[in-house]
C-alpha positions, 0 to 999 in steps of 0.5 A, spaced: 919 161 622 923 169 625 918 171 629 918 179 630 921 183 635 915 185 640 915 192 641 911 197 645 905 199 639 902 192 639 896 192 639 893 189 647 889 184 647 885 181 651 884 173 652 877 171 654 876 165 658 868 164 661 870 156 665 866 155 672 865 155 679 872 152 681 874 150 674 882 149 672 886 156 668 893 153 669 894 149 661 890 155 659 896 160 661 900 156 660 898 156 652 896 164 652 905 165 656 907 161 650 906 167 645 911 171 642 907 176 645 910 183 648 907 180 655 905 187 658 900 186 649 895 181 654 890 182 658 886 175 661 879 176 662 877 170 666 868 169 666 867 165 673 858 163 671 854 157 669 851 161 663 857 162 657 853 167 652 853 173 659 859 171 661 862 173 655 858 178 654 861 182 662 867 180 658 867 184 652 864 189 658 872 189 660 876 188 656 881 193 654 884 189 647 884 192 640 882 185 639 879 179 643 881 171 643 875 167 645 878 161 648 875 155 653 881 152 659 880 146 655 884 149 649 891 148 647 895 153 642 902 149 639 903 155 636 907 161 638 906 166 634 898 164 634 896 172 636 901 174 631 897 170 626 891 173 627 893 180 627 897 181 621 889 179 618 886 184 622 892 191 620 891 188 613 884 189 611 879 194 617 873 190 615 876 184 616 871 183 624 873 176 626 878 170 625 878 162 626 881 157 625 879 150 627 879 144 633 884 139 632 884 132 636 890 131 639 894 125 638 895 122 645 886 122 646 884 114 646 883 111 640 875 112 642 877 119 643 880 120 635 875 115 632 869 121 636 874 127 631 873 122 626 867 123 626 867 130 626 870 131 621 867 127 616 863 130 610 858 125 612 856 126 619 857 133 620 858 136 611 861 143 611 862 145 618 867 140 618 872 145 617 872 146 625 875 140 625 880 140 621 885 144 615 882 145 610 884 148 603 887 154 605 886 162 608 879 165 605 872 168 607 869 164 610 861 165 614 858 161 621 859 153 618 867 154 619 868 157 625 869 154 632 869 159 639 874 155 642 879 158 637 876 164 635 877 171 635 873 178 635 875 186 633 872 189 639 869 195 637 866 190 630 864 185 637 860 190 640 856 195 636 854 189 633 851 187 640 856 181 644 853 173 645 845 173 644 844 171 652 838 166 649 843 161 647 846 158 653 850 153 651 851 153 642 850 156 637 851 164 641 858 163 635 855 162 630 849 167 631 854 173 632 858 172 626 851 172 621 850 179 625 858 181 624 857 179 617 850 182 616 853 188 619 859 189 613 865 185 617 868 180 614 870 174 618 877 169 614 879 162 617 885 160 615 887 153 616 894 155 619 891 158 625 889 151 630 889 148 636 888 141 641 882 141 643 881 133 647 874 130 645 869 127 650 871 121 655 865 115 654 859 114 649 856 118 654 859 123 654 859 124 646 851 122 645 849 128 650 854 134 645 850 131 639 844 132 642 846 139 645 847 141 640 841 138 635 837 143 641 841 148 640 840 147 633 833 148 632 832 153 637 836 157 632 832 155 626 826 157 631 828 164 633 831 167 627 828 161 621 832 160 615 832 156 608 839 153 608 838 151 616 834 146 613 839 140 612 840 139 620 834 137 619 836 131 617 837 128 624 831 128 624 828 125 618 833 119 620 831 117 628 824 117 626 825 113 621 830 108 624 823 108 630 820 105 626 822 101 622 821 096 627 814 097 626 815 096 619 816 090 620 810 086 623 806 090 619 802 085 614 804 089 607 808 085 601 815 082 601 817 088 596 814 092 601 818 092 607 825 091 601 823 097 599 821 100 606 828 098 608 832 101 603 835 109 604 837 105 612 841 099 607 844 106 603 846 110 609 850 103 613 853 104 606 854 110 606 858 110 613 862 104 611 866 109 605 866 115 610 870 110 615 873 108 609 875 116 608 877 116 617 883 111 615 885 114 609 885 120 614 888 117 619 892 109 618 888 107 624 884 100 623 881 099 630 878 108 629 875 108 622 872 102 624 869 105 630 867 110 626 861 106 622 858 104 629 859 111 630 855 115 624 847 112 627 849 113 634 851 121 631 845 121 628 839 120 632 843 124 637 842 129 633 835 128 631 833 126 639 837 134 641 832 136 636 827 133 637 827 135 645 829 142 641 822 142 638 818 140 644 821 144 648 822 150 645 817 149 640 810 146 642 811 146 649 815 153 650 810 156 655 809 150 660 817 148 660 821 154 664 829 153 665 832 158 670 836 161 668 844 163 671 846 171 671 850 170 676 858 172 673 864 173 676 869 177 671 876 178 674 881 182 668 889 180 670 895 182 666 898 176 664 904 177 668 899 178 675 894 171 672 893 167 678 893 160 675 888 158 680 884 165 681 882 165 689 875 160 691 869 162 686 864 156 690 860 161 693 858 165 687 850 165 687 846 162 682 840 166 681 835 163 676 830 167 670 824 165 667 827 163 660 822 168 658 817 164 652 820 164 644 815 169 641 819 173 647 825 171 644 825 173 637 822 179 639 827 180 643 833 179 637 830 182 633 831 188 638 837 187 639 838 187 630 835 193 631 838 197 638 845 194 634 845 198 628 843 204 632 849 206 637 855 201 638 852 197 646 854 189 649 846 185 648 841 186 654 845 180 659 838 180 664 841 181 672 849 181 673 854 181 678 861 184 677 867 183 681 873 184 681 
């Protein structure tokens, strides 16, 4: 593809990268430097801390770009025209508030990692969310279900007008809730399958289970703060978990065998759908070992998601006034010109981590409504609690 020569009239852009203390930036900066774009028009905003929503809000306040690219430090951008493919969408329509595409599994990941990637690409596991993990269809207007924040850009004025990220979401669903607000404010959200990045999957089964459980917990938190009937299908894994847990009890109940056979039907149906989905995985990747692993991973995925939801229901619903989970609000923001960006910034090991008790669900609902009302009045970033700025 022939690339247009860069000029001084190119829009100024910001890459916002949240990392934990001691996190590495080398891969991220290598991807950014490969872009066919004027480096004088690129700034890198590094947000060091342990609360990603707060980190991104702090970076949002410091960013000077017209468009902000949200990038995780483990993402690889293969296309040198990645930036331009985003910017052409914003130039075509001022109503475009966000542009994104899928995060693909690298082909050099291990067999187990590629199996995890096939799980995410399966309709049986993720329904329409699978567009986040594979290239599906053509460029189109979309919604929060198809976009993933590690491969997403936003018009700076639009995200500031919406109030930034809701800091009640720590490590999941924060972009979903923000995209919904962008849409409610009249913005367009674009999904383009040709705008993709590579990101490795979790390295082992335990990490995968924790990841899926976190997704389930975040989804139930999102639902409890902002109930929506469209979220009800996400409760299916919780229903499957309760069903699977009841099977050993059902076997020993003094009921006729026919009733036991009937009760086993949902489990058999799940096994059948897992087998069909494993065949679909084989058709996509042509690897028998990977597709065979997916057959075993489907029930693990559903049960892990259900466990996360169950924990979320107790944590944020039943026992919200008992458990207090400290939030780390301290963020160190460093802004670099691309030519001067240091892939290994000075040590962050000494960053303080003050804690604050997490507000109750009722308080968070009230704060959510207040954020919505405030964003409709003036373009201010969302409240991020106690902060600390440092270059």
